[in-house]
N, C-alpha and C positions, 0 to 999 in steps of 0.2 A: 511577526507573522512567521506564519513556519510553513511548511512543504508538507506535502501528504500525498501519497499514494495509496488510494483502495484496490485492495485485493480483490478479485476474481468475484468471492465470496462475502463481498460488502454489501448491501447494500445503495444501491445509489443516489437514495434520496439522502445520505449525508454527505453527498458533495456540498449541497447548495446551503447547507448555513453553515461552513468550513468556509467558502469563500464570503457568504455574506459576512463574516466577519474579518477579511482581509487575506486569509491565507491560500497559498498558490495546491490548487489539486488538479492530479490526475490519476488515471485509470490503467491497472495492469493492461485492462484490455484493449484501452489507446493506443498503448505503446507494446503493440503488440507480443503481450509477457504472458499472455495464458499458458495455464498448464508448464510455468518455467519451475524446475524444483527449489522449495525452500531457500535451503541454502543458496542458490545465487539469483536468488528473489530480494535475499537481505542482503551479502553483496552490491547490488544494484544500488541497494535502497544507499548505503552505507556511502557509497562512489557519493551518491546523487546528492546527498544533503538532504535525503523523503525520507519520511518518519510512514510504517508500513501499517494502514490500518484493516485486520482481516479479522474474521471470524473462525478462523483456523486453529480448532483447540490445537492440533498438533506439533504448528509451529512454532508452541512455544514452547513445545519439549527439549528443552539443551539435554537430558541423554541419551536422543538420540541422531 
């Protein structure tokens, strides 16, 4: 079992297949984290043990 957090730009339909496989899924919107800076969101996910699922191509820009 894994813990996933869906970013605000992730398709909410991705949740059900993950939960059907027994994973824990939450969303940035549910946790009132919408608009949180990428750096802060990454730190929250790391602290909570969640993997972030995002469609934000800028999130992976390690040079920024």
